C-alpha positions as a printed NumPy array, in Angstrom:
array([[ 40.86 ,  11.648,  52.014],
       [ 38.298,  13.129,  49.648],
       [ 37.513,   9.65 ,  48.292],
       [ 36.98 ,   8.334,  51.827],
       [ 34.616,  11.189,  52.596],
       [ 32.689,  10.523,  49.41 ],
       [ 32.527,   6.827,  50.211],
       [ 31.221,   7.567,  53.714],
       [ 28.509,   9.827,  52.287],
       [ 27.498,   7.088,  49.836],
       [ 27.391,   4.558,  52.677],
       [ 25.19 ,   6.847,  54.773],
       [ 22.845,   7.435,  51.831],
       [ 22.712,   3.681,  51.212],
       [ 21.906,   3.041,  54.872],
       [ 19.011,   5.501,  54.691],
       [ 17.733,   3.901,  51.465],
       [ 18.023,   0.446,  53.032],
       [ 15.899,   1.6  ,  55.964],
       [ 13.282,   2.971,  53.585],
       [ 13.342,  -0.264,  51.579],
       [ 12.867,  -2.259,  54.783],
       [  9.852,  -0.139,  55.723],
       [  8.401,  -0.597,  52.229],
       [  8.967,  -4.334,  52.47 ],
       [  7.18 ,  -4.521,  55.831],
       [  4.101,  -2.894,  54.259],
       [  3.892,  -5.401,  51.395],
       [  1.153,  -7.989,  51.229],
       [  1.786, -11.006,  48.996],
       [ -0.553, -13.763,  47.901],
       [  0.716, -17.309,  47.45 ],
       [ -1.422, -19.905,  45.728],
       [ -1.466, -23.655,  45.239],
       [ -3.767, -26.199,  43.641],
       [ -4.808, -23.827,  40.856],
       [ -5.898, -21.27 ,  43.44 ],
       [ -7.822, -23.667,  45.669],
       [ -5.554, -22.659,  48.561],
       [ -4.335, -19.091,  49.051],
       [ -1.993, -17.746,  51.71 ],
       [ -1.697, -14.023,  52.379],
       [  1.745, -13.089,  53.7  ],
       [  2.895,  -9.711,  55.016],
       [  6.356,  -8.426,  54.218],
       [  7.353,  -9.259,  57.778],
       [  6.733, -12.934,  57.013],
       [  3.532, -13.094,  59.057],
       [  0.678, -15.127,  57.588],
       [ -2.44 , -12.991,  57.835],
       [ -4.947, -15.207,  56.053],
       [ -5.41 , -18.685,  54.628],
       [ -8.262, -19.319,  52.201],
       [ -9.231, -22.91 ,  51.407],
       [-11.821, -23.655,  48.746],
       [-14.868, -25.498,  50.089],
       [-14.35 , -28.291,  47.563],
       [-11.299, -29.416,  49.565],
       [-13.281, -29.801,  52.796],
       [-14.044, -33.485,  52.504],
       [-13.078, -36.317,  54.856],
       [ -9.777, -37.943,  54.027],
       [ -8.315, -34.893,  52.263],
       [ -6.534, -33.389,  55.288],
       [ -3.049, -34.417,  54.126],
       [ -3.598, -32.933,  50.674],
       [ -4.959, -29.703,  52.164],
       [ -1.944, -29.482,  54.445],
       [  0.389, -29.969,  51.48 ],
       [ -1.424, -27.275,  49.511],
       [ -1.221, -24.818,  52.419],
       [  2.522, -25.46 ,  52.68 ],
       [  2.927, -25.012,  48.913],
       [  0.926, -21.768,  48.925],
       [  3.061, -20.454,  51.773],
       [  6.23 , -21.42 ,  49.891],
       [  4.924, -19.524,  46.841],
       [  4.265, -16.384,  48.902],
       [  7.649, -16.698,  50.652],
       [  9.453, -17.03 ,  47.309],
       [  7.747, -13.836,  46.123],
       [  8.694, -12.084,  49.358],
       [ 12.341, -13.153,  49.072],
       [ 12.49 , -11.975,  45.469],
       [ 10.938,  -8.584,  46.222],
       [ 13.194,  -8.172,  49.251],
       [ 16.324,  -8.875,  47.216],
       [ 15.212,  -6.432,  44.51 ],
       [ 14.456,  -3.643,  46.995],
       [ 17.692,  -4.079,  48.91 ],
       [ 19.843,  -4.269,  45.773],
       [ 18.201,  -1.091,  44.512],
       [ 18.806,   0.61 ,  47.862],
       [ 22.467,  -0.47 ,  47.917],
       [ 23.011,   1.103,  44.506],
       [ 26.655,   1.351,  43.458],
       [ 27.85 ,  -0.099,  46.763],
       [ 26.116,  -3.443,  46.172],
       [ 28.577,  -6.295,  46.083],
       [ 31.458,  -4.366,  47.678],
       [ 33.382,  -6.157,  50.423],
       [ 31.572,  -5.851,  53.729],
       [ 28.247,  -5.056,  52.09 ],
       [ 25.337,  -7.489,  52.369],
       [ 24.842,  -9.917,  49.491],
       [ 21.404,  -9.987,  47.876]])
């Protein structure tokens, strides 16, 4: 029974750390870039795009498809960073319980 009690305390501590990690993640701001920085997408930890910057040199007729592709690529870059940071924070919060049956996989 002592082991079960210890395990429950660890699970409660992990749950608290996971909540803190989630709050930290929500406060993050990440910058994705494409086209050597000609397009930049600012992404909050919640996944919300807060800004898109497009270099003036791309604002020429006939370049709309390329600009769209660069925006998508910049967003994908920011999202990849967000996913990586999220996995790192959650794995750290899970501590020794990470990977146990019933625990989330990161």
